[in-house]
Backbone bond lengths (Angstrom), bond angles and torsions (degrees), N, CA, C in turn:
res aa  C-N    CA-C-N  psi(-1)  N-CA   C-N-CA  omega(-1)  CA-C   N-CA-C  phi
1 M - - - 1.445 - - 1.517 109.42 -
2 D 1.304 117.21 116.91 1.457 122.35 178.66 1.523 109.89 -89.98
3 I 1.335 116.01 139.01 1.460 120.16 -177.31 1.522 110.93 -132.25
4 V 1.326 114.86 157.72 1.459 123.85 165.59 1.519 106.37 -117.19
5 V 1.333 116.79 136.63 1.459 121.98 -176.18 1.518 110.01 -116.34
6 L 1.335 115.57 134.58 1.460 122.05 174.88 1.517 109.13 -107.41
7 V 1.331 116.31 131.56 1.469 121.59 -177.63 1.524 109.88 -133.76
8 S 1.337 114.52 158.80 1.464 120.75 171.98 1.517 112.15 -130.39
9 G 1.333 117.39 -18.59 1.461 120.19 -171.96 1.505 114.38 -120.90
10 R 1.340 115.45 -141.14 1.463 121.22 -169.12 1.519 113.67 -71.61
11 G 1.313 117.48 -23.22 1.456 120.12 174.14 1.511 115.24 86.85
12 S 1.340 118.37 27.23 1.467 118.82 -178.47 1.529 111.60 -70.34
13 N 1.319 117.82 -37.73 1.466 119.26 175.24 1.526 110.97 -68.92
14 L 1.318 116.28 -37.17 1.464 119.76 174.79 1.520 110.41 -58.29
15 K 1.331 116.95 -42.49 1.466 120.48 -179.95 1.531 110.86 -61.49
16 A 1.323 116.72 -42.60 1.467 120.23 178.85 1.523 111.15 -62.90
17 I 1.324 116.31 -39.31 1.470 121.13 178.84 1.528 110.08 -67.89
18 C 1.334 116.56 -45.73 1.465 120.37 179.50 1.522 111.28 -59.94
19 E 1.324 116.60 -38.60 1.460 120.52 -179.83 1.531 110.32 -65.60
20 A 1.342 116.71 -37.66 1.469 120.42 178.11 1.525 110.93 -64.51
21 Y 1.318 116.58 -36.87 1.472 119.68 175.94 1.529 110.92 -72.06
22 K 1.332 116.84 -40.87 1.461 120.29 -178.62 1.525 111.23 -60.76
23 T 1.325 116.69 -39.54 1.467 121.54 -179.01 1.525 112.14 -87.25
24 E 1.323 116.07 3.46 1.471 123.87 176.74 1.525 113.20 63.68
25 K 1.339 116.52 24.45 1.465 118.13 168.47 1.523 109.68 -67.83
26 I 1.326 115.46 -30.94 1.467 121.78 170.60 1.516 107.16 -115.23
27 K 1.315 116.92 126.34 1.460 121.42 179.39 1.529 109.61 -83.25
28 G 1.322 116.32 141.62 1.453 121.42 -179.38 1.516 109.64 119.50
29 K 1.335 116.50 -149.37 1.456 118.36 -178.34 1.521 111.02 -155.65
30 V 1.332 114.34 156.51 1.459 121.24 167.16 1.524 105.98 -86.19
31 K 1.314 116.94 109.70 1.461 120.45 -170.51 1.521 113.17 -83.74
32 L 1.342 116.69 -27.99 1.458 119.33 -175.22 1.519 109.11 -162.92
33 V 1.333 115.79 143.79 1.462 122.20 170.70 1.517 108.04 -119.43
34 I 1.316 115.67 130.70 1.469 122.43 -179.64 1.520 108.60 -121.66
35 S 1.332 115.98 138.39 1.456 120.90 175.38 1.519 110.63 -128.19
36 N 1.335 115.46 147.31 1.458 121.63 172.88 1.523 111.45 -91.85
37 R 1.348 116.49 0.08 1.456 121.29 178.94 1.522 109.30 -126.42
38 K 1.325 114.95 124.81 1.465 120.58 -175.55 1.514 112.33 -62.11
39 E 1.353 116.75 -33.24 1.460 120.93 -175.21 1.521 112.58 -92.02
40 A 1.300 118.74 7.02 1.462 121.20 -176.61 1.523 111.43 -60.12
41 G 1.321 115.72 131.39 1.458 120.22 178.47 1.517 113.08 -64.17
42 G 1.332 116.05 -24.12 1.459 119.88 179.13 1.517 113.36 -59.56
43 L 1.325 117.27 -28.49 1.467 120.24 177.63 1.528 110.40 -66.36
44 S 1.329 116.31 -39.05 1.468 120.12 177.52 1.523 111.28 -68.97
45 V 1.333 116.39 -37.15 1.464 119.91 176.82 1.526 110.05 -60.35
46 A 1.330 116.61 -44.94 1.466 120.47 178.87 1.517 111.02 -58.97
47 Q 1.312 117.17 -45.29 1.459 121.19 -179.82 1.526 111.22 -63.30
48 E 1.335 116.20 -36.18 1.461 121.17 177.55 1.530 111.57 -59.01
49 Y 1.333 116.45 -33.96 1.457 121.85 -179.72 1.525 112.98 -97.41
50 G 1.328 116.47 9.12 1.459 120.36 177.26 1.514 113.76 71.83
51 I 1.325 117.31 27.89 1.458 122.28 -178.06 1.527 109.26 -102.12
52 P 1.316 119.47 133.42 1.467 120.55 176.03 1.527 111.04 -55.02
53 A 1.322 116.44 133.57 1.460 121.96 -176.39 1.522 109.53 -132.37
54 E 1.312 116.25 132.12 1.458 120.62 -174.34 1.527 111.03 -134.98
55 F 1.330 115.33 139.24 1.455 122.53 170.69 1.522 108.62 -99.82
56 H 1.320 116.08 126.15 1.465 121.73 176.24 1.525 107.53 -119.35
57 D 1.319 116.50 116.12 1.454 123.19 -170.04 1.536 111.52 -82.19
58 P 1.334 117.93 115.55 1.469 119.10 178.02 1.522 113.16 -62.16
59 K 1.333 116.77 -26.63 1.467 119.87 -178.05 1.524 112.72 -67.54
60 A 1.321 117.08 -14.57 1.464 120.90 179.22 1.527 112.37 -80.49
61 F 1.339 116.62 -1.00 1.461 120.79 -175.56 1.519 109.93 -123.88
62 S 1.318 115.67 148.76 1.467 121.12 -172.60 1.517 113.57 -78.08
63 S 1.328 117.76 -17.11 1.454 119.99 -178.72 1.525 110.20 -153.32
64 R 1.331 115.39 164.83 1.460 120.95 176.80 1.521 111.36 -59.90
65 E 1.335 116.14 -42.04 1.460 118.93 -178.16 1.520 111.58 -67.51
66 D 1.343 117.56 -38.48 1.466 119.63 177.37 1.529 110.55 -61.02
67 Y 1.324 115.66 -42.01 1.469 119.53 177.92 1.522 110.42 -62.82
68 D 1.313 116.12 -45.18 1.463 119.52 -178.64 1.525 111.87 -66.80
69 R 1.308 117.48 -35.69 1.467 119.73 175.68 1.523 110.43 -62.33
70 H 1.319 115.84 -40.02 1.462 120.50 176.06 1.537 110.53 -61.82
71 L 1.335 116.82 -45.44 1.462 119.78 179.72 1.523 111.67 -63.38
72 V 1.320 116.64 -42.55 1.466 120.31 179.91 1.528 109.98 -58.69
73 E 1.317 116.65 -44.32 1.467 120.29 179.47 1.527 110.78 -61.43
74 R 1.343 116.04 -42.78 1.475 119.29 -179.48 1.526 110.70 -66.99
75 I 1.311 117.38 -44.06 1.463 120.92 -178.67 1.519 110.61 -63.29
76 R 1.308 117.33 -41.22 1.462 120.80 -179.16 1.523 112.45 -61.54
77 Q 1.309 117.09 -25.32 1.465 119.88 176.70 1.529 111.42 -63.50
78 E 1.323 116.21 -26.22 1.469 120.96 -179.65 1.523 112.21 -89.41
79 N 1.333 117.40 -13.44 1.471 122.91 178.73 1.535 112.22 50.70
80 P 1.341 117.86 54.58 1.472 119.33 -178.57 1.527 111.59 -76.71
81 D 1.315 114.74 156.35 1.464 120.15 172.12 1.523 111.29 -76.91
82 I 1.332 115.75 -35.95 1.457 122.22 -177.06 1.532 108.79 -138.65
83 V 1.332 116.27 144.40 1.466 121.93 170.35 1.521 107.12 -107.43
84 V 1.330 115.84 127.26 1.460 122.50 -171.70 1.529 109.52 -114.18
85 L 1.324 115.84 126.64 1.464 121.30 173.80 1.521 107.89 -96.96
86 A 1.323 116.58 119.91 1.470 121.42 -177.63 1.526 108.19 -126.33
87 G 1.320 115.48 83.78 1.459 119.58 -175.46 1.514 112.24 72.41
88 Y 1.323 116.72 35.39 1.468 120.95 177.89 1.521 107.81 -87.86
89 M 1.327 116.80 115.61 1.464 121.66 -167.06 1.528 112.55 -103.00
90 R 1.307 116.01 43.49 1.471 120.40 171.74 1.521 108.58 -127.94
91 I 1.328 115.66 140.04 1.458 119.79 173.79 1.524 108.07 -74.63
92 L 1.310 115.30 127.56 1.465 120.43 -175.60 1.528 110.89 -81.25
93 S 1.309 114.84 145.76 1.466 120.18 175.72 1.526 110.20 -73.75
94 D 1.335 115.14 159.93 1.469 119.72 175.41 1.523 110.63 -58.44
95 Y 1.320 117.13 -34.98 1.465 120.44 -179.40 1.532 110.56 -61.65
96 F 1.319 116.53 -44.54 1.466 119.67 -179.68 1.522 110.18 -63.36
97 I 1.315 116.68 -47.12 1.464 120.27 -177.81 1.525 110.93 -63.55
98 D 1.326 117.27 -42.92 1.470 120.40 177.73 1.525 111.35 -61.53
99 S 1.327 116.39 -34.56 1.469 120.67 -176.00 1.522 112.24 -66.70
100 F 1.338 117.02 -27.82 1.465 120.53 -178.36 1.532 110.93 -125.29
101 E 1.300 116.80 34.11 1.460 121.57 -177.15 1.534 110.89 -54.96
102 G 1.338 114.94 129.05 1.457 120.63 -179.36 1.515 114.09 78.54
103 R 1.335 117.11 -3.15 1.473 120.83 -178.08 1.529 110.98 -127.83
104 L 1.334 116.02 23.68 1.458 121.76 -175.36 1.531 108.11 -125.71
105 V 1.337 115.93 121.73 1.462 121.49 -171.08 1.525 109.72 -126.40
106 N 1.339 115.17 144.16 1.461 120.77 -178.56 1.531 109.48 -137.39
107 I 1.330 115.89 159.99 1.462 121.56 169.17 1.515 108.36 -121.18
108 H 1.344 115.73 138.70 1.461 120.90 -178.09 1.522 109.17 -131.02
109 P 1.345 118.38 137.01 1.465 120.82 -173.89 1.531 113.97 -84.42
110 S 1.324 115.77 53.30 1.462 121.46 169.92 1.520 107.55 -157.61
111 L 1.312 115.44 172.08 1.459 120.58 173.32 1.524 107.15 -89.36
112 I 1.331 116.25 85.17 1.462 118.55 -177.29 1.535 109.19 -61.84
113 P 1.341 115.81 143.52 1.465 128.65 20.67 1.523 116.25 -87.10
114 A 1.326 119.52 9.63 1.464 120.48 178.14 1.524 110.90 -76.01
115 F 1.320 116.46 143.97 1.463 124.47 167.67 1.528 112.72 54.58
116 K 1.309 114.90 64.59 1.460 121.27 177.37 1.532 109.99 -78.71
117 G 1.332 114.78 164.67 1.453 120.18 174.90 1.519 113.28 79.80
118 I 1.335 115.39 -158.86 1.461 120.96 -172.76 1.529 111.04 -78.58
119 K 1.345 114.62 159.33 1.466 122.89 177.05 1.524 112.12 52.30
120 A 1.315 115.71 45.05 1.468 120.06 -179.56 1.521 111.58 -61.76
121 Q 1.330 116.48 -35.35 1.467 119.63 -179.25 1.533 110.55 -66.63
122 K 1.331 116.75 -41.24 1.474 120.80 176.66 1.528 110.28 -64.60
123 Q 1.320 116.02 -39.59 1.458 119.39 177.62 1.531 110.55 -59.00
124 A 1.326 116.32 -41.68 1.465 120.56 -178.83 1.527 111.00 -65.28
125 V 1.338 116.65 -45.27 1.465 120.34 179.41 1.528 110.41 -63.33
126 D 1.324 116.60 -45.66 1.468 120.63 -177.65 1.529 111.85 -64.68
127 F 1.333 116.15 -32.74 1.459 120.00 -177.97 1.527 111.93 -77.91
128 G 1.333 115.63 -21.55 1.449 119.52 177.80 1.516 114.99 83.94
129 V 1.350 117.20 25.38 1.463 119.13 179.17 1.524 110.18 -70.63
130 R 1.315 116.03 156.66 1.466 121.38 179.73 1.525 112.28 -89.71
131 F 1.344 115.79 -23.41 1.464 120.78 179.05 1.516 109.37 -136.34
132 S 1.331 114.90 141.97 1.462 121.44 169.80 1.531 106.03 -133.62
133 G 1.327 117.40 -149.86 1.455 118.64 179.50 1.515 111.80 154.66
134 C 1.326 115.59 -148.03 1.461 120.96 -179.04 1.520 109.97 -147.71
135 T 1.323 114.78 158.10 1.459 122.29 -172.98 1.514 110.57 -138.94
136 V 1.332 116.55 130.07 1.465 121.18 167.46 1.523 106.86 -99.56
137 H 1.331 115.51 128.56 1.465 119.21 -174.46 1.521 111.01 -146.90
138 F 1.309 115.29 157.61 1.448 120.34 170.30 1.530 108.87 -74.16
139 V 1.319 116.24 147.48 1.460 121.49 -176.48 1.526 110.02 -90.55
140 T 1.325 115.17 131.74 1.455 122.39 172.95 1.528 107.92 -124.86
141 K 1.314 116.02 -178.50 1.461 119.75 -176.69 1.520 113.25 -73.75
142 E 1.330 117.53 -16.63 1.454 120.55 174.57 1.522 108.44 -88.82
143 L 1.312 117.22 126.54 1.462 123.03 -171.68 1.524 111.87 -57.94
144 D 1.342 115.26 127.80 1.475 122.59 175.02 1.527 111.91 49.67
145 S 1.328 116.10 47.63 1.470 120.00 -173.98 1.517 113.98 -138.54
146 G 1.323 118.67 6.03 1.451 120.47 -175.45 1.516 113.05 -73.35
147 P 1.343 116.87 169.65 1.463 121.98 -179.26 1.530 111.84 -53.69
148 I 1.342 115.08 134.49 1.466 122.55 -171.51 1.527 110.24 -88.92
149 I 1.330 115.67 127.40 1.462 121.36 177.29 1.526 110.73 -89.69
150 V 1.333 116.65 -49.72 1.467 120.85 -177.90 1.524 108.52 -155.37
151 Q 1.336 115.25 146.30 1.460 121.39 175.77 1.523 110.03 -131.63
152 A 1.332 114.84 150.22 1.465 121.73 173.33 1.520 108.32 -122.70
153 V 1.316 116.18 136.23 1.458 122.80 -177.38 1.526 109.68 -99.91
154 V 1.330 115.86 131.85 1.467 121.95 -179.96 1.528 108.33 -128.33
155 P 1.335 119.34 126.47 1.466 120.81 178.47 1.522 111.53 -67.75
156 V 1.319 115.48 146.78 1.465 121.64 174.23 1.522 107.37 -102.91
157 N 1.334 116.12 117.81 1.459 121.38 -176.61 1.526 111.17 -86.77
158 P 1.327 117.91 155.87 1.462 120.65 -177.49 1.531 113.82 -58.04
159 D 1.335 117.18 -30.88 1.462 120.40 -178.06 1.527 112.83 -96.59
160 D 1.317 118.57 9.83 1.462 120.76 -179.40 1.526 111.02 -69.14
161 D 1.316 114.61 144.80 1.457 121.54 164.28 1.520 107.50 -120.98
162 E 1.309 116.07 -175.40 1.460 119.46 -176.48 1.520 111.65 -57.15
163 K 1.328 117.51 -42.03 1.468 120.39 -175.87 1.524 111.98 -69.21
164 T 1.334 117.37 -47.96 1.463 118.69 -176.17 1.526 111.13 -64.86
165 L 1.334 116.85 -39.21 1.462 118.85 177.37 1.525 110.52 -67.99
166 S 1.330 116.77 -41.76 1.465 120.32 178.77 1.519 111.38 -58.50
167 D 1.338 116.32 -43.71 1.464 120.24 -178.64 1.525 111.20 -62.76
168 R 1.331 116.40 -40.45 1.456 119.71 -178.24 1.535 111.37 -71.79
169 I 1.316 116.16 -39.03 1.461 119.78 176.25 1.528 110.84 -64.03
170 L 1.332 116.31 -39.40 1.461 120.94 -176.48 1.528 111.64 -59.67
171 Q 1.322 117.46 -34.07 1.463 119.96 178.42 1.528 111.19 -58.69
172 Y 1.316 116.33 -36.89 1.456 120.02 178.57 1.518 111.86 -79.96
173 E 1.332 117.79 -33.01 1.466 119.67 174.88 1.526 110.46 -54.80
174 H 1.327 115.65 -43.08 1.466 120.46 -177.50 1.521 112.45 -67.37
175 R 1.319 116.87 -17.74 1.465 120.87 178.80 1.536 111.87 -94.32
176 I 1.329 116.76 -43.57 1.463 117.76 -172.14 1.524 113.28 -82.48
177 Y 1.344 118.10 -24.96 1.468 118.02 -179.04 1.533 111.41 -68.62
178 P 1.352 118.52 -51.62 1.472 117.34 175.67 1.526 112.48 -60.10
179 Q 1.344 116.93 -36.49 1.462 119.41 179.57 1.525 110.79 -62.22
180 A 1.327 117.07 -44.95 1.464 120.19 179.38 1.524 111.41 -61.72
181 L 1.329 116.54 -41.54 1.461 119.71 179.59 1.526 110.85 -66.53
182 K 1.318 116.94 -36.06 1.462 119.78 176.58 1.526 110.63 -63.01
183 W 1.336 116.66 -45.04 1.467 120.07 177.56 1.527 111.21 -58.54
184 I 1.324 116.04 -43.33 1.467 119.52 178.97 1.525 110.14 -62.92
185 S 1.335 116.07 -43.44 1.470 120.10 -177.96 1.523 111.93 -62.95
186 E 1.330 116.35 -27.51 1.460 121.16 -179.94 1.527 112.69 -87.90
187 G 1.328 116.72 1.22 1.460 120.60 179.06 1.506 113.75 72.43
188 R 1.323 118.14 22.52 1.461 121.99 -174.66 1.522 113.51 -94.43
189 V 1.330 117.23 -9.70 1.465 120.93 -175.79 1.522 109.81 -93.00
190 K 1.324 116.46 117.55 1.457 122.68 -178.18 1.527 109.15 -118.37
191 V 1.327 116.86 128.52 1.455 122.17 -177.03 1.523 109.60 -111.17
192 S 1.331 114.93 130.63 1.465 120.94 175.14 1.521 107.68 -133.90
193 G 1.335 115.82 100.19 1.455 119.31 -174.04 1.505 110.64 64.60
194 R 1.339 116.20 -123.06 1.463 120.34 177.59 1.521 112.29 -86.75
195 N 1.297 117.40 -11.88 1.461 120.46 -172.35 1.527 112.01 -93.50
196 V 1.324 115.11 136.49 1.463 122.55 178.27 1.522 108.74 -119.86
197 E 1.309 116.10 132.64 1.463 120.90 174.05 1.522 108.86 -120.55
198 V 1.318 115.68 135.60 1.466 121.73 173.71 1.517 106.65 -103.40
199 E 1.315 116.12 111.24 1.463 120.52 -175.96 1.525 110.96 -61.17
200 G 1.327 115.66 131.19 1.457 121.57 177.05 1.512 114.98 81.48
201 A 1.347 117.20 0.29 1.465 119.54 -178.16 1.522 111.21 -82.69
202 R 1.337 115.33 157.11 1.460 121.67 174.37 1.524 108.67 -91.11
203 Y 1.328 115.68 134.46 1.462 120.79 -177.69 1.516 110.99 -115.90
204 G 1.335 114.09 162.37 1.451 120.49 173.86 1.510 114.81 81.98
205 E 1.333 117.68 11.62 1.462 120.99 -179.30 1.526 109.81 -107.90
206 L 1.316 115.46 135.99 1.454 120.83 177.58 1.522 108.98 -104.93
207 P 1.355 118.53 155.05 1.449 126.49 7.98 1.522 114.97 -88.04
208 V 1.320 119.43 -2.31 1.470 121.28 -177.96 1.513 109.95 -116.17
209 N 1.330 116.17 130.85 1.449 120.90 -179.57 1.521 109.31 -139.44
210 P 1.374 118.69 121.20 1.467 128.01 -4.04 1.541 111.73 -61.09
211 A 1.325 114.94 158.72 1.457 120.64 -175.80 1.532 110.94 -65.21
212 L 1.339 115.65 144.76 1.454 121.19 175.67 1.527 110.64 -64.39
213 E 1.322 114.74 150.66 1.465 120.32 178.27 1.519 110.99 -117.50
214 D 1.326 117.04 -72.26 1.471 120.89 -173.92 1.520 113.38 -97.50
215 F 1.309 117.56 -1.08 1.474 119.15 -175.00 1.521 110.31 -118.43
């Protein structure tokens, strides 16, 4: 399964994905990494793994949709099976989402539908929940609300702040994102409306559901 990855930040999830491809846990390749931020660490991660990495400046375009149309054209040149958002911090236009419908995947640092949008970990701490976590999901036009592939549950401790909870959640992000992509690459992920089933997976086990296999 060939993918294109969009990043905005340090690229830690990208690194976990690249490592899964390097070790051939996922067959195929990461064909291109694109960032909307010139200083994004994810660009350096891509170069470390020998993957083409490009910065595309949103300021060069008159609107969000014009920028997204440009990105869609560039991504289509690579003909990926899946487009992966790995810490991509821009809200996508309807045009972009329609262009890759059913082939666009994201990870979010909460148990969606809870705590959508930015600073989800801070939202969880401020709200006083006992558990948070992370979610790999298909992207739809409603923010952080698409069909859920896999979630990991992380306890929120009384002394947690945004950073400590974020760090603990991130450990699971690095495990469930490559796992979800592997399931997709194997043709095991079936979507029916809002419901996602991973064929052959074990269900009902915490802290990760469906249960991890190779990661």
